[in-house]
C-alpha atoms as a printed R data frame, in Angstrom:
    type eleno elety resid chain resno      x       y        z
1   ATOM     1    CA   MET     A     1  9.410 165.482 -102.027
2   ATOM     2    CA   LYS     A     2 11.753 166.530  -98.810
3   ATOM     3    CA   LYS     A     3  7.784 168.067  -97.457
4   ATOM     4    CA   PHE     A     4  6.219 165.352  -97.980
5   ATOM     5    CA   ILE     A     5  8.118 162.587  -96.428
6   ATOM     6    CA   ARG     A     6  8.911 164.719  -93.116
7   ATOM     7    CA   TRP     A     7  4.886 165.248  -93.048
8   ATOM     8    CA   LEU     A     8  4.520 161.703  -93.494
9   ATOM     9    CA   ILE     A     9  6.913 160.874  -90.689
10  ATOM    10    CA   ARG     A    10  5.521 162.920  -88.430
11  ATOM    11    CA   ILE     A    11  1.675 161.502  -89.085
12  ATOM    12    CA   VAL     A    12  2.992 157.981  -88.506
13  ATOM    13    CA   LEU     A    13  4.694 158.291  -85.591
14  ATOM    14    CA   LYS     A    14  1.916 160.093  -83.787
15  ATOM    15    CA   ILE     A    15 -0.156 157.623  -84.587
16  ATOM    16    CA   ILE     A    16  1.976 154.704  -83.242
17  ATOM    17    CA   ALA     A    17  3.671 156.373  -80.637
18  ATOM    18    CA   LYS     A    18  4.098 158.902  -78.062
19  ATOM    19    CA   VAL     A    19  6.842 161.168  -78.041
20  ATOM    20    CA   GLU     A    20  8.027 163.137  -75.362
21  ATOM    21    CA   VAL     A    21 11.482 164.979  -75.679
22  ATOM    22    CA   VAL     A    22 13.394 166.524  -72.872
23  ATOM    23    CA   GLY     A    23 16.498 168.814  -73.075
24  ATOM    24    CA   TYR     A    24 16.472 171.497  -76.146
25  ATOM    25    CA   GLU     A    25 17.739 173.930  -74.080
26  ATOM    26    CA   ASN     A    26 20.835 171.684  -74.520
27  ATOM    27    CA   LEU     A    27 21.378 172.103  -78.426
28  ATOM    28    CA   PRO     A    28 24.081 174.415  -79.687
29  ATOM    29    CA   GLY     A    29 22.811 177.891  -80.739
30  ATOM    30    CA   LYS     A    30 24.611 177.709  -83.845
31  ATOM    31    CA   ASP     A    31 24.385 174.374  -86.836
32  ATOM    32    CA   GLY     A    32 27.555 171.775  -87.047
33  ATOM    33    CA   PHE     A    33 27.594 169.462  -83.962
34  ATOM    34    CA   VAL     A    34 26.776 166.245  -83.695
35  ATOM    35    CA   ILE     A    35 23.963 164.462  -82.054
36  ATOM    36    CA   ALA     A    36 25.001 161.064  -80.874
37  ATOM    37    CA   VAL     A    37 22.447 158.550  -80.602
38  ATOM    38    CA   ASN     A    38 22.182 155.163  -78.726
39  ATOM    39    CA   HIS     A    39 20.314 152.511  -81.037
40  ATOM    40    CA   LEU     A    40 17.204 150.399  -79.749
41  ATOM    41    CA   GLY     A    41 14.966 150.661  -82.781
42  ATOM    42    CA   ILE     A    42 14.038 150.561  -86.868
43  ATOM    43    CA   PHE     A    43 12.348 154.128  -86.116
44  ATOM    44    CA   ASP     A    44 15.194 155.794  -84.252
45  ATOM    45    CA   ALA     A    45 16.346 157.578  -87.239
46  ATOM    46    CA   PRO     A    46 12.838 158.890  -88.459
47  ATOM    47    CA   MET     A    47 12.523 159.996  -84.525
48  ATOM    48    CA   ALA     A    48 15.629 162.611  -85.301
49  ATOM    49    CA   TYR     A    49 13.874 164.608  -87.761
50  ATOM    50    CA   TYR     A    50 10.559 164.260  -85.510
51  ATOM    51    CA   ALA     A    51 12.173 165.829  -82.558
52  ATOM    52    CA   LEU     A    52 14.318 168.442  -84.954
53  ATOM    53    CA   ASP     A    53 11.975 169.274  -87.648
54  ATOM    54    CA   ALA     A    54 15.001 170.526  -89.527
55  ATOM    55    CA   TRP     A    55 16.315 170.592  -92.906
56  ATOM    56    CA   ASN     A    56 20.059 170.644  -92.212
57  ATOM    57    CA   LEU     A    57 19.758 166.795  -90.785
58  ATOM    58    CA   PHE     A    58 22.509 164.028  -91.953
59  ATOM    59    CA   ILE     A    59 22.457 160.493  -90.520
60  ATOM    60    CA   PRO     A    60 24.946 157.624  -91.691
61  ATOM    61    CA   VAL     A    61 23.238 154.310  -92.550
62  ATOM    62    CA   GLY     A    62 24.770 151.134  -92.762
63  ATOM    63    CA   GLU     A    63 26.014 150.410  -96.501
64  ATOM    64    CA   LYS     A    64 23.295 146.796  -97.058
65  ATOM    65    CA   TRP     A    65 20.657 149.484  -96.821
66  ATOM    66    CA   GLU     A    66 21.422 150.742  -99.750
67  ATOM    67    CA   GLU     A    67 20.392 148.042 -102.364
68  ATOM    68    CA   ASN     A    68 17.097 148.152 -101.305
69  ATOM    69    CA   PRO     A    69 15.566 150.794 -103.684
70  ATOM    70    CA   PHE     A    70 12.872 152.092 -101.751
71  ATOM    71    CA   LEU     A    71 15.292 153.403  -98.684
72  ATOM    72    CA   ARG     A    72 17.679 153.944 -101.152
73  ATOM    73    CA   TRP     A    73 15.266 156.582 -102.795
74  ATOM    74    CA   ILE     A    74 14.415 158.160  -99.049
75  ATOM    75    CA   GLY     A    75 17.590 157.860  -98.223
76  ATOM    76    CA   LYS     A    76 17.980 160.554 -101.098
77  ATOM    77    CA   HIS     A    77 15.072 163.122  -99.953
78  ATOM    78    CA   LEU     A    78 16.589 162.940  -95.904
79  ATOM    79    CA   ASN     A    79 19.936 163.276  -96.630
80  ATOM    80    CA   PHE     A    80 21.269 159.691  -95.492
81  ATOM    81    CA   ILE     A    81 25.027 158.801  -96.230
82  ATOM    82    CA   PHE     A    82 24.880 154.741  -96.420
83  ATOM    83    CA   VAL     A    83 28.506 153.569  -95.349
84  ATOM    84    CA   ASP     A    84 30.621 150.777  -94.839
85  ATOM    85    CA   ARG     A    85 30.332 149.987  -90.633
86  ATOM    86    CA   PHE     A    86 32.856 147.217  -91.187
87  ATOM    87    CA   ASN     A    87 36.265 148.512  -92.719
88  ATOM    88    CA   PRO     A    88 37.454 151.733  -93.180
89  ATOM    89    CA   ASP     A    89 35.311 154.312  -94.773
90  ATOM    90    CA   LEU     A    90 37.086 157.686  -96.144
91  ATOM    91    CA   LYS     A    91 35.065 158.225  -98.685
92  ATOM    92    CA   ALA     A    92 32.035 158.910  -95.950
93  ATOM    93    CA   MET     A    93 34.455 160.083  -93.516
94  ATOM    94    CA   ARG     A    94 35.259 163.352  -96.003
95  ATOM    95    CA   GLU     A    95 31.684 163.565  -96.569
96  ATOM    96    CA   MET     A    96 30.959 163.681  -93.388
97  ATOM    97    CA   MET     A    97 33.456 166.181  -92.967
98  ATOM    98    CA   ARG     A    98 32.328 168.758  -95.509
99  ATOM    99    CA   ARG     A    99 28.509 168.729  -94.396
100 ATOM   100    CA   MET     A   100 29.801 169.536  -91.141
101 ATOM   101    CA   SER     A   101 31.688 172.906  -92.395
102 ATOM   102    CA   GLU     A   102 28.787 173.434  -94.591
103 ATOM   103    CA   GLY     A   103 26.572 173.828  -90.629
104 ATOM   104    CA   GLN     A   104 24.939 170.478  -90.977
105 ATOM   105    CA   ILE     A   105 23.917 168.461  -88.221
106 ATOM   106    CA   LEU     A   106 25.522 165.076  -87.797
107 ATOM   107    CA   VAL     A   107 22.753 162.181  -86.164
108 ATOM   108    CA   ILE     A   108 24.661 159.527  -85.220
109 ATOM   109    CA   ALA     A   109 24.734 155.728  -83.529
110 ATOM   110    CA   PRO     A   110 28.068 155.630  -82.586
111 ATOM   111    CA   GLU     A   111 27.052 151.736  -81.487
112 ATOM   112    CA   GLY     A   112 26.838 150.758  -85.701
113 ATOM   113    CA   THR     A   113 23.340 148.924  -85.534
114 ATOM   114    CA   ARG     A   114 20.711 148.535  -83.234
115 ATOM   115    CA   ALA     A   115 20.746 146.607  -80.132
116 ATOM   116    CA   ARG     A   116 18.760 143.479  -81.285
117 ATOM   117    CA   ASP     A   117 19.001 142.203  -77.512
118 ATOM   118    CA   GLU     A   118 17.808 145.551  -76.689
119 ATOM   119    CA   LYS     A   119 21.044 147.041  -74.971
120 ATOM   120    CA   MET     A   120 23.809 149.101  -75.745
121 ATOM   121    CA   ALA     A   121 26.956 147.753  -77.463
122 ATOM   122    CA   GLN     A   122 30.210 149.319  -77.123
123 ATOM   123    CA   GLY     A   123 30.359 151.725  -79.135
124 ATOM   124    CA   LYS     A   124 32.830 151.708  -82.063
125 ATOM   125    CA   PRO     A   125 35.429 155.558  -82.397
126 ATOM   126    CA   GLY     A   126 34.543 156.846  -85.641
127 ATOM   127    CA   VAL     A   127 32.236 160.518  -84.707
128 ATOM   128    CA   ALA     A   128 35.106 160.265  -81.839
129 ATOM   129    CA   TYR     A   129 37.623 160.707  -84.132
130 ATOM   130    CA   LEU     A   130 35.854 163.139  -86.502
131 ATOM   131    CA   ALA     A   131 34.821 165.003  -83.723
132 ATOM   132    CA   SER     A   132 38.252 164.966  -81.534
133 ATOM   133    CA   LYS     A   133 40.062 166.170  -84.539
134 ATOM   134    CA   LEU     A   134 37.377 169.024  -85.565
135 ATOM   135    CA   GLY     A   135 36.651 170.177  -82.804
136 ATOM   136    CA   TRP     A   136 33.369 169.633  -82.757
137 ATOM   137    CA   GLN     A   137 30.536 169.785  -79.873
138 ATOM   138    CA   ILE     A   138 28.668 166.549  -79.338
139 ATOM   139    CA   VAL     A   139 24.855 166.722  -77.297
140 ATOM   140    CA   PRO     A   140 24.630 162.841  -76.484
141 ATOM   141    CA   VAL     A   141 20.942 161.832  -77.069
142 ATOM   142    CA   ALA     A   142 19.315 159.162  -75.062
143 ATOM   143    CA   ILE     A   143 16.327 157.172  -77.020
144 ATOM   144    CA   SER     A   144 14.175 155.109  -74.700
145 ATOM   145    CA   GLY     A   145 11.093 153.078  -75.381
146 ATOM   146    CA   SER     A   146 11.430 152.971  -79.039
147 ATOM   147    CA   GLU     A   147 12.606 148.697  -78.843
148 ATOM   148    CA   ASP     A   148 11.162 146.638  -81.888
149 ATOM   149    CA   ARG     A   149  9.512 144.649  -79.692
150 ATOM   150    CA   LEU     A   150  7.468 147.151  -77.805
151 ATOM   151    CA   LEU     A   151  6.543 148.748  -80.537
152 ATOM   152    CA   TRP     A   152  5.281 146.106  -83.117
153 ATOM   153    CA   GLY     A   153  3.550 144.465  -79.509
154 ATOM   154    CA   ASN     A   154  1.722 147.869  -78.725
155 ATOM   155    CA   LEU     A   155  0.339 147.866  -82.662
156 ATOM   156    CA   LYS     A   156 -0.855 145.007  -82.811
157 ATOM   157    CA   ARG     A   157 -3.014 146.016  -79.626
158 ATOM   158    CA   LEU     A   158 -3.638 149.346  -81.479
159 ATOM   159    CA   ARG     A   159 -1.720 151.286  -78.550
160 ATOM   160    CA   ARG     A   160  0.619 154.033  -78.814
161 ATOM   161    CA   THR     A   161  3.970 153.444  -77.364
162 ATOM   162    CA   PRO     A   162  5.281 156.025  -75.043
163 ATOM   163    CA   ILE     A   163  9.225 156.882  -76.254
164 ATOM   164    CA   LYS     A   164 11.661 159.665  -74.479
165 ATOM   165    CA   LEU     A   165 13.948 161.628  -76.350
166 ATOM   166    CA   THR     A   166 16.621 163.208  -73.534
167 ATOM   167    CA   ALA     A   167 18.898 165.259  -74.746
168 ATOM   168    CA   GLY     A   168 22.462 165.705  -72.502
169 ATOM   169    CA   LYS     A   169 24.269 168.929  -71.846
170 ATOM   170    CA   ALA     A   170 26.795 169.136  -75.263
171 ATOM   171    CA   PHE     A   171 30.457 168.657  -74.149
172 ATOM   172    CA   THR     A   172 34.008 168.339  -76.978
173 ATOM   173    CA   LEU     A   173 36.572 165.732  -76.768
174 ATOM   174    CA   PRO     A   174 40.408 166.933  -76.445
175 ATOM   175    CA   PRO     A   175 42.604 166.115  -78.936
176 ATOM   176    CA   PHE     A   176 43.801 163.045  -79.844
177 ATOM   177    CA   PRO     A   177 47.960 162.180  -78.941
178 ATOM   178    CA   ARG     A   178 49.597 160.524  -81.488
179 ATOM   179    CA   GLU     A   179 50.377 158.003  -79.284
180 ATOM   180    CA   ASN     A   180 47.768 155.225  -78.270
181 ATOM   181    CA   ARG     A   181 45.688 156.639  -80.327
182 ATOM   182    CA   GLU     A   182 43.389 153.700  -80.899
183 ATOM   183    CA   GLN     A   183 43.042 153.429  -77.187
184 ATOM   184    CA   VAL     A   184 42.356 157.180  -76.261
185 ATOM   185    CA   LEU     A   185 39.787 157.455  -78.992
186 ATOM   186    CA   GLN     A   186 38.015 153.971  -77.753
187 ATOM   187    CA   GLU     A   187 38.233 155.828  -74.749
188 ATOM   188    CA   TYR     A   188 36.491 158.731  -76.066
189 ATOM   189    CA   ALA     A   189 33.503 156.669  -77.903
190 ATOM   190    CA   ASP     A   190 33.491 155.185  -73.982
191 ATOM   191    CA   GLU     A   191 32.791 158.818  -73.254
192 ATOM   192    CA   ILE     A   192 30.411 159.265  -75.371
193 ATOM   193    CA   MET     A   193 28.197 155.965  -74.512
194 ATOM   194    CA   CYS     A   194 28.895 156.522  -70.668
195 ATOM   195    CA   ARG     A   195 26.844 160.087  -71.386
196 ATOM   196    CA   ILE     A   196 23.546 158.528  -73.146
197 ATOM   197    CA   ALA     A   197 24.054 155.851  -70.952
198 ATOM   198    CA   VAL     A   198 23.470 157.986  -67.650
199 ATOM   199    CA   MET     A   199 19.960 159.372  -69.222
200 ATOM   200    CA   LEU     A   200 18.424 155.590  -70.670
201 ATOM   201    CA   PRO     A   201 16.726 152.866  -68.180
202 ATOM   202    CA   GLU     A   202 19.342 150.290  -66.412
203 ATOM   203    CA   ARG     A   203 18.086 147.493  -68.490
204 ATOM   204    CA   ASN     A   204 19.545 149.651  -71.543
205 ATOM   205    CA   TRP     A   205 23.291 150.172  -70.071
206 ATOM   206    CA   GLY     A   206 24.344 146.622  -71.726
207 ATOM   207    CA   TYR     A   207 28.019 146.726  -72.289
208 ATOM   208    CA   TYR     A   208 28.320 150.004  -70.076
209 ATOM   209    CA   ALA     A   209 26.277 148.276  -67.035
210 ATOM   210    CA   SER     A   210 29.658 148.395  -64.824
211 ATOM   211    CA   HIS     A   211 31.911 150.960  -66.741
212 ATOM   212    CA   PRO     A   212 33.142 152.746  -64.617
213 ATOM   213    CA   ARG     A   213 32.729 156.332  -66.083
214 ATOM   214    CA   LEU     A   214 28.604 155.565  -65.950
215 ATOM   215    CA   LYS     A   215 29.446 155.349  -62.159
216 ATOM   216    CA   GLU     A   216 30.617 158.424  -62.330
217 ATOM   217    CA   LEU     A   217 28.360 160.260  -64.353
218 ATOM   218    CA   LEU     A   218 25.621 158.802  -62.231
219 ATOM   219    CA   ASN     A   219 27.141 160.076  -58.722
220 ATOM   220    CA   GLU     A   220 27.676 162.906  -60.142
221 ATOM   221    CA   ARG     A   221 23.785 163.196  -61.102
222 ATOM   222    CA   GLN     A   222 23.003 162.136  -57.989
223 ATOM   223    CA   VAL     A   223 24.629 164.956  -56.128
224 ATOM   224    CA   THR     A   224 23.474 167.691  -58.379
225 ATOM   225    CA   SER     A   225 20.087 165.966  -57.332
226 ATOM   226    CA   ILE     A   226 20.607 166.564  -54.009
227 ATOM   227    CA   SER     A   227 22.047 170.102  -54.259
């Protein structure tokens, strides 16, 4: 059944979109890392399975979707973990830690939900906590062009939507201190989001449009391109 569902995902995405993937070389050579993505549209999660074509991915999904029998069935075969997005979910965090220790790949949107206004919201510190505590590598991945408005609009015109996935270089976060832990973890979450934002069009920057760390990364990118 897993093979059939993933085959179906690839067929559907090939019909509705022209997917370009950049940065495969930035993925770590070993399993057990985090792919942190922005979340623009409902097809972002299937996009991960399309781009990587790997069997050891798992994706945290909002608990409200567990009430849908079809999505609950899909989630069983695509390794979804249904999590409480608004309260600490220790059970889900333990499950994520267990799967990572087995070498699985966590695909997560730190924002917690898709951008209704097509702009980035501030990232939540949950994944930063886990990555910092356990020393996981994080690969920032920017998805552009997957906005629901664009996809549905092009479908009505029988057009395929250009969608681009760009993977940045893997990085790790330092261990968080005991003092000012919440502040530091939010800074870590913002670091992840800014590393995603630097690969996105300016129209999607949202909360991070004026963030000083994004400006630093943009300047570094400009210097690198010149040299």
